[in-house]
N, CA and C atoms as a LAMMPS dump frame, in Angstrom:
ITEM: TIMESTEP
0
ITEM: NUMBER OF ATOMS
600
ITEM: BOX BOUNDS ff ff ff
-5.0000000000000000e+02 5.0000000000000000e+02
-5.0000000000000000e+02 5.0000000000000000e+02
-5.0000000000000000e+02 5.0000000000000000e+02
ITEM: ATOMS id mol type element x y z
1 1 1 N 0.839 -1.195 0
2 1 2 C 0 0 0
3 1 3 C 0.879 1.252 0
4 2 1 N 0.637 2.124 -0.935
5 2 2 C 1.472 3.321 -1.088
6 2 3 C 1.085 4.372 -0.056
7 3 1 N 2.114 4.943 0.616
8 3 2 C 1.867 5.974 1.613
9 3 3 C 1.622 7.316 0.941
10 4 1 N 0.739 8.124 1.553
11 4 2 C 0.528 9.474 1.059
12 4 3 C 1.746 10.325 1.378
13 5 1 N 2.166 11.126 0.41
14 5 2 C 3.312 12.012 0.621
15 5 3 C 2.831 13.269 1.328
16 6 1 N 3.516 13.632 2.396
17 6 2 C 3.159 14.829 3.153
18 6 3 C 4.099 15.979 2.772
19 7 1 N 3.572 17.201 2.845
20 7 2 C 4.365 18.365 2.468
21 7 3 C 4.231 19.462 3.525
22 8 1 N 5.256 20.32 3.575
23 8 2 C 5.149 21.584 4.312
24 8 3 C 5.486 22.687 3.316
25 9 1 N 5.311 23.927 3.722
26 9 2 C 5.57 25.044 2.814
27 9 3 C 6.57 26.027 3.405
28 10 1 N 7.331 26.651 2.506
29 10 2 C 8.161 27.788 2.92
30 10 3 C 7.203 28.933 3.258
31 11 1 N 7.385 29.533 4.451
32 11 2 C 6.429 30.523 4.949
33 11 3 C 6.628 31.902 4.327
34 12 1 N 7.9 32.317 4.17
35 12 2 C 8.163 33.693 3.718
36 12 3 C 9.496 33.778 2.996
37 13 1 N 9.721 34.924 2.381
38 13 2 C 11.003 35.15 1.715
39 13 3 C 10.99 34.823 0.234
40 14 1 N 12.164 34.635 -0.312
41 14 2 C 12.349 34.437 -1.751
42 14 3 C 11.578 33.234 -2.284
43 15 1 N 11.478 32.172 -1.486
44 15 2 C 10.846 30.94 -1.956
45 15 3 C 9.498 30.689 -1.288
46 16 1 N 8.85 31.745 -0.841
47 16 2 C 7.549 31.632 -0.172
48 16 3 C 6.569 30.797 -1.006
49 17 1 N 5.919 29.846 -0.321
50 17 2 C 4.923 29 -0.991
51 17 3 C 5.468 27.726 -1.592
52 18 1 N 6.786 27.624 -1.703
53 18 2 C 7.388 26.399 -2.246
54 18 3 C 7.1 25.224 -1.321
55 19 1 N 6.726 24.091 -1.904
56 19 2 C 6.401 22.907 -1.108
57 19 3 C 7.652 22.067 -0.848
58 20 1 N 7.774 21.623 0.394
59 20 2 C 8.862 20.73 0.782
60 20 3 C 8.274 19.384 1.147
61 21 1 N 8.893 18.337 0.657
62 21 2 C 8.452 16.984 0.986
63 21 3 C 8.865 16.659 2.42
64 22 1 N 8.004 15.97 3.159
65 22 2 C 8.315 15.555 4.52
66 22 3 C 8.664 14.071 4.555
67 23 1 N 9.653 13.676 5.351
68 23 2 C 9.97 12.254 5.502
69 23 3 C 8.872 11.552 6.282
70 24 1 N 8.983 10.253 6.4
71 24 2 C 8.03 9.462 7.178
72 24 3 C 7.987 9.974 8.609
73 25 1 N 6.776 10.156 9.139
74 25 2 C 6.624 10.632 10.509
75 25 3 C 7.069 9.584 11.524
76 26 1 N 7.304 8.359 11.05
77 26 2 C 7.788 7.305 11.938
78 26 3 C 9.234 7.564 12.359
79 27 1 N 9.984 8.263 11.534
80 27 2 C 11.407 8.472 11.834
81 27 3 C 11.755 9.924 12.117
82 28 1 N 10.851 10.826 11.824
83 28 2 C 11.166 12.237 12.056
84 28 3 C 9.922 12.989 12.484
85 29 1 N 10.122 14.041 13.244
86 29 2 C 9.028 14.879 13.718
87 29 3 C 9.223 16.256 13.112
88 30 1 N 8.331 16.624 12.217
89 30 2 C 8.492 17.906 11.534
90 30 3 C 8.099 19.051 12.449
91 31 1 N 8.871 20.116 12.388
92 31 2 C 8.566 21.296 13.207
93 31 3 C 7.22 21.87 12.784
94 32 1 N 6.368 22.109 13.76
95 32 2 C 5.05 22.647 13.475
96 32 3 C 5.172 24.026 12.862
97 33 1 N 4.22 24.374 11.982
98 33 2 C 4.305 25.663 11.289
99 33 3 C 4.229 26.831 12.272
100 34 1 N 3.456 26.693 13.358
101 34 2 C 3.339 27.768 14.339
102 34 3 C 4.674 27.996 15.045
103 35 1 N 5.328 26.882 15.387
104 35 2 C 6.638 26.954 16.04
105 35 3 C 7.665 27.57 15.092
106 36 1 N 7.642 27.107 13.841
107 36 2 C 8.599 27.618 12.849
108 36 3 C 8.385 29.113 12.583
109 37 1 N 7.119 29.511 12.498
110 37 2 C 6.818 30.922 12.247
111 37 3 C 7.284 31.785 13.416
112 38 1 N 7.056 31.309 14.649
113 38 2 C 7.503 32.044 15.827
114 38 3 C 9.028 32.176 15.849
115 39 1 N 9.716 31.09 15.517
116 39 2 C 11.177 31.092 15.496
117 39 3 C 11.71 32.176 14.565
118 40 1 N 11.153 32.245 13.372
119 40 2 C 11.659 33.233 12.411
120 40 3 C 11.16 34.645 12.734
121 41 1 N 10.061 34.759 13.473
122 41 2 C 9.648 36.079 13.959
123 41 3 C 10.634 36.596 15.002
124 42 1 N 11.172 35.689 15.818
125 42 2 C 12.166 36.069 16.826
126 42 3 C 13.469 36.486 16.153
127 43 1 N 13.915 35.668 15.175
128 43 2 C 15.193 35.97 14.525
129 43 3 C 15.09 37.117 13.528
130 44 1 N 13.98 37.151 12.776
131 44 2 C 13.761 38.162 11.746
132 44 3 C 15.012 38.366 10.88
133 45 1 N 15.621 39.55 10.974
134 45 2 C 16.744 39.873 10.084
135 45 3 C 18.064 39.262 10.551
136 46 1 N 18.057 38.636 11.726
137 46 2 C 19.296 38.035 12.236
138 46 3 C 19.78 36.858 11.391
139 47 1 N 18.897 36.297 10.562
140 47 2 C 19.343 35.171 9.717
141 47 3 C 20.078 35.651 8.466
142 48 1 N 19.916 36.913 8.114
143 48 2 C 20.486 37.413 6.859
144 48 3 C 22.013 37.385 6.92
145 49 1 N 22.585 36.767 5.888
146 49 2 C 24.046 36.66 5.718
147 49 3 C 24.738 35.842 6.809
148 50 1 N 23.968 35.082 7.591
149 50 2 C 24.564 34.179 8.574
150 50 3 C 24.789 32.803 7.944
151 51 1 N 25.566 31.964 8.631
152 51 2 C 25.652 30.544 8.305
153 51 3 C 24.676 29.825 9.231
154 52 1 N 23.936 28.875 8.694
155 52 2 C 22.879 28.215 9.459
156 52 3 C 23.137 26.707 9.469
157 53 1 N 23.229 26.135 10.668
158 53 2 C 23.432 24.69 10.799
159 53 3 C 22.174 24.073 11.378
160 54 1 N 21.594 23.107 10.671
161 54 2 C 20.424 22.384 11.185
162 54 3 C 20.84 20.955 11.514
163 55 1 N 20.946 20.674 12.821
164 55 2 C 21.295 19.329 13.279
165 55 3 C 20.014 18.508 13.412
166 56 1 N 20.114 17.195 13.179
167 56 2 C 18.923 16.322 13.103
168 56 3 C 17.957 16.933 12.095
169 57 1 N 18.41 17.122 10.877
170 57 2 C 17.729 18.001 9.912
171 57 3 C 16.392 17.487 9.407
172 58 1 N 16.2 16.168 9.316
173 58 2 C 14.95 15.667 8.749
174 58 3 C 14.77 16.18 7.33
175 59 1 N 13.656 16.875 7.085
176 59 2 C 13.371 17.397 5.738
177 59 3 C 14.159 18.656 5.413
178 60 1 N 14.793 19.252 6.435
179 60 2 C 15.54 20.488 6.213
180 60 3 C 14.678 21.732 6.209
181 61 1 N 13.455 21.627 6.737
182 61 2 C 12.496 22.733 6.594
183 61 3 C 12.938 24.014 7.301
184 62 1 N 13.688 23.894 8.4
185 62 2 C 14.117 25.097 9.126
186 62 3 C 15.247 25.798 8.37
187 63 1 N 16.267 25.045 7.989
188 63 2 C 17.392 25.616 7.255
189 63 3 C 16.999 26.161 5.896
190 64 1 N 16.061 25.499 5.23
191 64 2 C 15.615 25.968 3.908
192 64 3 C 14.767 27.229 4.046
193 65 1 N 14.003 27.313 5.125
194 65 2 C 13.267 28.565 5.413
195 65 3 C 14.271 29.694 5.647
196 66 1 N 15.368 29.377 6.34
197 66 2 C 16.41 30.381 6.59
198 66 3 C 17.026 30.864 5.275
199 67 1 N 17.269 29.943 4.345
200 67 2 C 17.793 30.321 3.031
201 67 3 C 16.812 31.25 2.328
202 68 1 N 15.528 30.922 2.376
203 68 2 C 14.506 31.759 1.743
204 68 3 C 14.518 33.174 2.31
205 69 1 N 14.92 33.293 3.584
206 69 2 C 14.908 34.586 4.265
207 69 3 C 16.274 35.275 4.279
208 70 1 N 17.249 34.738 3.55
209 70 2 C 18.492 35.472 3.357
210 70 3 C 19.748 34.902 3.986
211 71 1 N 19.664 33.695 4.565
212 71 2 C 20.872 33.066 5.088
213 71 3 C 21.878 32.836 3.961
214 72 1 N 23.138 33.059 4.252
215 72 2 C 24.187 32.924 3.232
216 72 3 C 24.367 31.468 2.79
217 73 1 N 24.393 30.555 3.769
218 73 2 C 24.607 29.134 3.472
219 73 3 C 24.036 28.305 4.609
220 74 1 N 23.456 27.154 4.278
221 74 2 C 22.896 26.273 5.3
222 74 3 C 23.545 24.896 5.226
223 75 1 N 23.792 24.332 6.387
224 75 2 C 24.393 23.001 6.522
225 75 3 C 23.386 22.102 7.228
226 76 1 N 23.204 20.902 6.694
227 76 2 C 22.194 19.983 7.214
228 76 3 C 22.843 18.646 7.568
229 77 1 N 22.508 18.117 8.758
230 77 2 C 23.071 16.84 9.199
231 77 3 C 21.93 15.895 9.528
232 78 1 N 21.893 14.742 8.874
233 78 2 C 20.81 13.764 9.064
234 78 3 C 21.358 12.355 8.9
235 79 1 N 20.966 11.463 9.823
236 79 2 C 21.514 10.104 9.807
237 79 3 C 20.547 9.065 9.212
238 80 1 N 19.246 9.384 9.2
239 80 2 C 18.282 8.43 8.649
240 80 3 C 18.317 8.478 7.12
241 81 1 N 18.471 7.322 6.508
242 81 2 C 18.69 7.249 5.055
243 81 3 C 17.516 7.819 4.258
244 82 1 N 16.302 7.445 4.631
245 82 2 C 15.11 7.92 3.924
246 82 3 C 14.94 9.431 4.094
247 83 1 N 15.142 9.906 5.323
248 83 2 C 15.025 11.35 5.592
249 83 3 C 16.092 12.13 4.836
250 84 1 N 17.3 11.569 4.773
251 84 2 C 18.395 12.241 4.072
252 84 3 C 18.075 12.375 2.578
253 85 1 N 17.495 11.34 2.014
254 85 2 C 17.119 11.375 0.592
255 85 3 C 16.104 12.501 0.348
256 86 1 N 15.126 12.61 1.242
257 86 2 C 14.123 13.676 1.144
258 86 3 C 14.77 15.044 1.31
259 87 1 N 15.696 15.151 2.245
260 87 2 C 16.426 16.398 2.49
261 87 3 C 17.129 16.88 1.226
262 88 1 N 17.835 15.991 0.565
263 88 2 C 18.57 16.358 -0.657
264 88 3 C 17.601 16.818 -1.749
265 89 1 N 16.462 16.113 -1.87
266 89 2 C 15.441 16.517 -2.855
267 89 3 C 14.943 17.934 -2.57
268 90 1 N 14.708 18.234 -1.293
269 90 2 C 14.22 19.566 -0.918
270 90 3 C 15.262 20.648 -1.176
271 91 1 N 16.516 20.329 -0.919
272 91 2 C 17.595 21.295 -1.191
273 91 3 C 17.653 21.639 -2.676
274 92 1 N 17.444 20.632 -3.512
275 92 2 C 17.44 20.857 -4.966
276 92 3 C 16.259 21.732 -5.39
277 93 1 N 15.141 21.625 -4.667
278 93 2 C 13.957 22.429 -4.981
279 93 3 C 14.157 23.905 -4.635
280 94 1 N 14.959 24.169 -3.607
281 94 2 C 15.141 25.551 -3.134
282 94 3 C 16.403 26.156 -3.749
283 95 1 N 17.56 25.832 -3.252
284 95 2 C 18.811 26.364 -3.821
285 95 3 C 19.959 25.463 -3.388
286 96 1 N 20.262 24.47 -4.214
287 96 2 C 21.284 23.469 -3.875
288 96 3 C 22.656 24.117 -3.686
289 97 1 N 22.885 25.256 -4.33
290 97 2 C 24.185 25.923 -4.224
291 97 3 C 24.424 26.548 -2.853
292 98 1 N 23.338 26.762 -2.114
293 98 2 C 23.47 27.319 -0.76
294 98 3 C 23.351 26.243 0.32
295 99 1 N 23.261 24.986 -0.102
296 99 2 C 23.084 23.878 0.834
297 99 3 C 24.311 22.971 0.864
298 100 1 N 24.644 22.5 2.035
299 100 2 C 25.634 21.428 2.166
300 100 3 C 25.037 20.381 3.101
301 101 1 N 24.888 19.163 2.611
302 101 2 C 24.253 18.103 3.392
303 101 3 C 25.273 17.071 3.845
304 102 1 N 25.035 16.528 5.031
305 102 2 C 25.894 15.485 5.59
306 102 3 C 25.026 14.296 5.997
307 103 1 N 25.31 13.147 5.425
308 103 2 C 24.644 11.909 5.831
309 103 3 C 25.517 11.328 6.937
310 104 1 N 25.204 11.701 8.183
311 104 2 C 26.142 11.413 9.271
312 104 3 C 25.455 11.492 10.628
313 105 1 N 26.166 10.986 11.639
314 105 2 C 25.734 11.087 13.025
315 105 3 C 25.902 12.534 13.478
316 106 1 N 24.836 13.131 13.971
317 106 2 C 24.862 14.537 14.383
318 106 3 C 25.925 14.821 15.434
319 107 1 N 26.049 13.934 16.424
320 107 2 C 26.981 14.184 17.524
321 107 3 C 28.444 14.067 17.096
322 108 1 N 28.678 13.4 15.985
323 108 2 C 30.04 13.321 15.455
324 108 3 C 30.301 14.45 14.461
325 109 1 N 29.336 14.692 13.575
326 109 2 C 29.555 15.635 12.469
327 109 3 C 29.42 17.1 12.884
328 110 1 N 28.481 17.411 13.772
329 110 2 C 28.248 18.815 14.13
330 110 3 C 29.489 19.481 14.738
331 111 1 N 30.153 18.858 15.735
332 111 2 C 31.365 19.494 16.268
333 111 3 C 32.462 19.676 15.22
334 112 1 N 32.604 18.699 14.319
335 112 2 C 33.602 18.809 13.252
336 112 3 C 33.283 19.991 12.347
337 113 1 N 32.008 20.106 11.982
338 113 2 C 31.566 21.193 11.101
339 113 3 C 31.763 22.554 11.77
340 114 1 N 31.302 22.681 13.011
341 114 2 C 31.423 23.961 13.723
342 114 3 C 32.894 24.36 13.868
343 115 1 N 33.727 23.406 14.223
344 115 2 C 35.164 23.68 14.361
345 115 3 C 35.787 24.116 13.042
346 116 1 N 35.327 23.516 11.936
347 116 2 C 35.875 23.861 10.611
348 116 3 C 35.527 25.296 10.205
349 117 1 N 34.505 25.862 10.868
350 117 2 C 34.056 27.226 10.541
351 117 3 C 34.543 28.264 11.55
352 118 1 N 35.426 27.859 12.461
353 118 2 C 35.809 28.76 13.565
354 118 3 C 36.552 30.006 13.093
355 119 1 N 37.232 29.932 11.954
356 119 2 C 37.96 31.1 11.443
357 119 3 C 37.15 31.917 10.438
358 120 1 N 35.897 31.496 10.227
359 120 2 C 35.039 32.238 9.311
360 120 3 C 34.651 33.576 9.931
361 121 1 N 34.546 34.598 9.104
362 121 2 C 34.109 35.909 9.584
363 121 3 C 32.587 35.975 9.707
364 122 1 N 31.923 34.941 9.201
365 122 2 C 30.459 34.891 9.261
366 122 3 C 29.986 34.354 10.613
367 123 1 N 28.897 34.929 11.123
368 123 2 C 28.269 34.44 12.344
369 123 3 C 27.469 33.166 12.028
370 124 1 N 27.377 32.3 13.037
371 124 2 C 26.733 31.005 12.852
372 124 3 C 25.524 30.876 13.773
373 125 1 N 24.414 30.385 13.215
374 125 2 C 23.237 30 14.001
375 125 3 C 23.131 28.475 13.952
376 126 1 N 22.972 27.848 15.114
377 126 2 C 22.871 26.389 15.184
378 126 3 C 21.49 26.014 15.707
379 127 1 N 20.765 25.223 14.931
380 127 2 C 19.419 24.766 15.312
381 127 3 C 19.487 23.26 15.572
382 128 1 N 19.151 22.857 16.809
383 128 2 C 19.272 21.456 17.211
384 128 3 C 17.891 20.919 17.559
385 129 1 N 17.464 19.909 16.819
386 129 2 C 16.113 19.358 17.003
387 129 3 C 16.191 17.834 17.149
388 130 1 N 16.633 17.343 18.327
389 130 2 C 16.782 15.898 18.501
390 130 3 C 15.437 15.185 18.587
391 131 1 N 15.415 13.885 18.275
392 131 2 C 14.159 13.125 18.376
393 131 3 C 13.631 13.131 19.805
394 132 1 N 12.308 13.152 19.937
395 132 2 C 11.682 13.133 21.265
396 132 3 C 11.505 11.705 21.791
397 133 1 N 11.617 10.72 20.91
398 133 2 C 11.231 9.343 21.232
399 133 3 C 12.215 8.696 22.194
400 134 1 N 11.769 8.449 23.422
401 134 2 C 12.634 7.817 24.421
402 134 3 C 12.579 6.291 24.357
403 135 1 N 11.772 5.747 23.466
404 135 2 C 11.629 4.289 23.412
405 135 3 C 12.809 3.618 22.715
406 136 1 N 13.528 4.384 21.927
407 136 2 C 14.601 3.787 21.119
408 136 3 C 15.984 4.189 21.614
409 137 1 N 16.225 3.949 22.896
410 137 2 C 17.536 4.219 23.496
411 137 3 C 17.972 5.671 23.343
412 138 1 N 17.033 6.591 23.483
413 138 2 C 17.35 8.015 23.324
414 138 3 C 17.206 8.771 24.641
415 139 1 N 17.206 8.04 25.766
416 139 2 C 17.017 8.678 27.073
417 139 3 C 18.06 9.755 27.346
418 140 1 N 19.274 9.538 26.855
419 140 2 C 20.376 10.448 27.17
420 140 3 C 20.662 11.449 26.048
421 141 1 N 19.736 11.575 25.119
422 141 2 C 20.028 12.393 23.937
423 141 3 C 20.231 13.864 24.305
424 142 1 N 19.479 14.374 25.281
425 142 2 C 19.623 15.784 25.645
426 142 3 C 20.907 16.031 26.428
427 143 1 N 21.318 15.057 27.235
428 143 2 C 22.613 15.175 27.919
429 143 3 C 23.723 15.281 26.888
430 144 1 N 23.607 14.5 25.81
431 144 2 C 24.607 14.549 24.732
432 144 3 C 24.552 15.893 23.999
433 145 1 N 23.338 16.427 23.836
434 145 2 C 23.186 17.753 23.212
435 145 3 C 23.859 18.817 24.082
436 146 1 N 23.613 18.773 25.395
437 146 2 C 24.209 19.759 26.305
438 146 3 C 25.738 19.661 26.295
439 147 1 N 26.243 18.434 26.297
440 147 2 C 27.702 18.245 26.26
441 147 3 C 28.298 18.787 24.964
442 148 1 N 27.581 18.573 23.856
443 148 2 C 28.045 19.063 22.566
444 148 3 C 28.145 20.592 22.576
445 149 1 N 27.134 21.241 23.161
446 149 2 C 27.136 22.707 23.24
447 149 3 C 28.264 23.199 24.144
448 150 1 N 28.457 22.536 25.276
449 150 2 C 29.514 22.926 26.213
450 150 3 C 30.902 22.894 25.576
451 151 1 N 31.072 22.025 24.593
452 151 2 C 32.387 21.851 23.968
453 151 3 C 32.635 22.776 22.774
454 152 1 N 31.677 23.626 22.446
455 152 2 C 31.86 24.56 21.327
456 152 3 C 32.815 25.675 21.751
457 153 1 N 33.881 25.835 20.984
458 153 2 C 34.91 26.835 21.309
459 153 3 C 34.85 28.08 20.424
460 154 1 N 34.029 28.006 19.373
461 154 2 C 33.967 29.119 18.412
462 154 3 C 33.495 30.424 19.049
463 155 1 N 34.11 31.52 18.61
464 155 2 C 33.631 32.84 19.014
465 155 3 C 32.559 33.358 18.059
466 156 1 N 32.371 32.684 16.921
467 156 2 C 31.434 33.182 15.907
468 156 3 C 30.091 32.455 15.914
469 157 1 N 29.85 31.605 16.923
470 157 2 C 28.516 31.007 17.048
471 157 3 C 27.618 32.043 17.727
472 158 1 N 26.75 32.62 16.947
473 158 2 C 25.916 33.753 17.364
474 158 3 C 24.775 33.293 18.277
475 159 1 N 24.148 32.178 17.921
476 159 2 C 22.997 31.704 18.683
477 159 3 C 22.82 30.206 18.494
478 160 1 N 22.355 29.537 19.559
479 160 2 C 22.002 28.122 19.486
480 160 3 C 20.548 27.988 19.918
481 161 1 N 19.775 27.277 19.133
482 161 2 C 18.372 27.06 19.452
483 161 3 C 18.143 25.558 19.599
484 162 1 N 17.496 25.169 20.692
485 162 2 C 17.148 23.76 20.895
486 162 3 C 15.636 23.62 20.821
487 163 1 N 15.16 22.752 19.946
488 163 2 C 13.745 22.386 19.929
489 163 3 C 13.615 21.132 20.796
490 164 1 N 12.734 21.162 21.783
491 164 2 C 12.684 20.067 22.756
492 164 3 C 11.276 19.884 23.309
493 165 1 N 11.072 18.767 23.992
494 165 2 C 9.758 18.556 24.597
495 165 3 C 9.628 19.509 25.79
496 166 1 N 8.431 19.994 26.013
497 166 2 C 8.228 21.136 26.905
498 166 3 C 8.547 20.863 28.371
499 167 1 N 8.52 19.607 28.792
500 167 2 C 8.807 19.297 30.202
501 167 3 C 10.303 19.332 30.52
502 168 1 N 11.124 19.42 29.489
503 168 2 C 12.57 19.421 29.711
504 168 3 C 13.037 20.788 30.208
505 169 1 N 13.862 20.775 31.236
506 169 2 C 14.438 22.016 31.737
507 169 3 C 15.833 22.199 31.145
508 170 1 N 16.029 23.282 30.433
509 170 2 C 17.319 23.581 29.83
510 170 3 C 18.186 24.301 30.861
511 171 1 N 19.441 23.868 31.046
512 171 2 C 20.326 24.559 32.002
513 171 3 C 20.481 26.038 31.665
514 172 1 N 20.572 26.877 32.698
515 172 2 C 20.697 28.328 32.499
516 172 3 C 22.017 28.693 31.839
517 173 1 N 23.054 27.873 32.085
518 173 2 C 24.371 28.109 31.505
519 173 3 C 24.93 26.788 30.982
520 174 1 N 25.401 26.802 29.743
521 174 2 C 26.104 25.653 29.154
522 174 3 C 27.481 26.148 28.708
523 175 1 N 28.395 26.184 29.66
524 175 2 C 29.744 26.694 29.438
525 175 3 C 29.69 28.144 28.953
526 176 1 N 29.957 28.384 27.675
527 176 2 C 30.024 29.761 27.171
528 176 3 C 28.664 30.293 26.716
529 177 1 N 27.639 29.464 26.8
530 177 2 C 26.328 29.858 26.277
531 177 3 C 25.308 29.999 27.407
532 178 1 N 24.523 31.079 27.325
533 178 2 C 23.555 31.419 28.369
534 178 3 C 22.14 31.328 27.794
535 179 1 N 21.248 30.688 28.554
536 179 2 C 19.849 30.586 28.139
537 179 3 C 19.189 31.96 28.203
538 180 1 N 18.665 32.423 27.078
539 180 2 C 18.011 33.734 27.018
540 180 3 C 16.51 33.63 27.295
541 181 1 N 15.88 32.632 26.663
542 181 2 C 14.431 32.464 26.856
543 181 3 C 13.99 31.115 26.304
544 182 1 N 12.802 30.687 26.752
545 182 2 C 12.157 29.481 26.232
546 182 3 C 10.726 29.834 25.854
547 183 1 N 10.3 29.424 24.672
548 183 2 C 8.923 29.652 24.227
549 183 3 C 8.254 28.3 24.031
550 184 1 N 7.059 28.152 24.618
551 184 2 C 6.351 26.866 24.604
552 184 3 C 5.26 26.846 23.535
553 185 1 N 5.149 25.704 22.845
554 185 2 C 4.113 25.493 21.836
555 185 3 C 3.492 24.112 22.092
556 186 1 N 2.678 24.022 23.117
557 186 2 C 2.1 22.727 23.462
558 186 3 C 3.172 21.78 23.972
559 187 1 N 3.319 20.639 23.315
560 187 2 C 4.295 19.634 23.741
561 187 3 C 5.727 20.001 23.359
562 188 1 N 5.875 20.928 22.425
563 188 2 C 7.202 21.335 21.966
564 188 3 C 7.554 22.734 22.462
565 189 1 N 8.842 22.957 22.675
566 189 2 C 9.326 24.278 23.076
567 189 3 C 10.604 24.619 22.317
568 190 1 N 10.889 25.908 22.245
569 190 2 C 12.144 26.393 21.673
570 190 3 C 12.903 27.151 22.748
571 191 1 N 14.155 26.772 22.958
572 191 2 C 15.019 27.485 23.906
573 191 3 C 16.166 28.139 23.146
574 192 1 N 16.414 29.406 23.466
575 192 2 C 17.409 30.218 22.77
576 192 3 C 18.606 30.454 23.689
577 193 1 N 19.783 30.075 23.216
578 193 2 C 21.01 30.318 23.969
579 193 3 C 21.931 31.206 23.156
580 194 1 N 22.573 32.159 23.846
581 194 2 C 23.503 33.063 23.17
582 194 3 C 24.879 33.004 23.815
583 195 1 N 25.872 33.28 22.998
584 195 2 C 27.252 33.306 23.486
585 195 3 C 27.396 34.412 24.525
586 196 1 N 28.034 34.084 25.634
587 196 2 C 28.312 35.073 26.677
588 196 3 C 29.492 35.92 26.205
589 197 1 N 29.209 37.13 25.788
590 197 2 C 30.231 38.019 25.208
591 197 3 C 31.385 38.306 26.161
592 198 1 N 31.122 38.241 27.442
593 198 2 C 32.185 38.562 28.42
594 198 3 C 33.276 37.511 28.437
595 199 1 N 32.947 36.314 27.889
596 199 2 C 33.942 35.228 27.85
597 199 3 C 34.722 35.196 26.551
598 200 1 N 34.339 36.037 25.596
599 200 2 C 34.982 36.012 24.278
600 200 3 C 36.231 36.847 24.318
């Protein structure tokens, strides 16, 4: 039996209205449009000419929305084979020249990628959206996310955003990064962390 293909849309910017294919909901949880719209309302012009990293990228809907709104280049990291295939298709639909995709483990590839950009004059936004499913040995996934953030040495990481289940408490300080605010959207929340300038 053939599954129905699900789509989301680019909300605003150069590619407004463009449809993005969504991977199977069994392996990925797509960011809700209300959450995504709020995120870009918060960032607004801050995405322009930045580098954007989407960890646990799934369909790439957040990074591709950032490209539509003026991000210089977006990097996507996804380990699920089916989701990665969909991600590449979506990048081709928007602007493949501004996309770099990695079929890789997020916890291995993200630190390598961030470190490789440490001498860039461009500011970096990192969006981390780990799976919520605790049934598949993912109980410690947020601890691994926090450790990954603590180990970031770059001075050019402008902001880190974690999409997480709303009952999770994000630490107020993760080494060089300070929690600025958390916005709740039902079961999902977005937490914004910024580099502590006094440590730079």
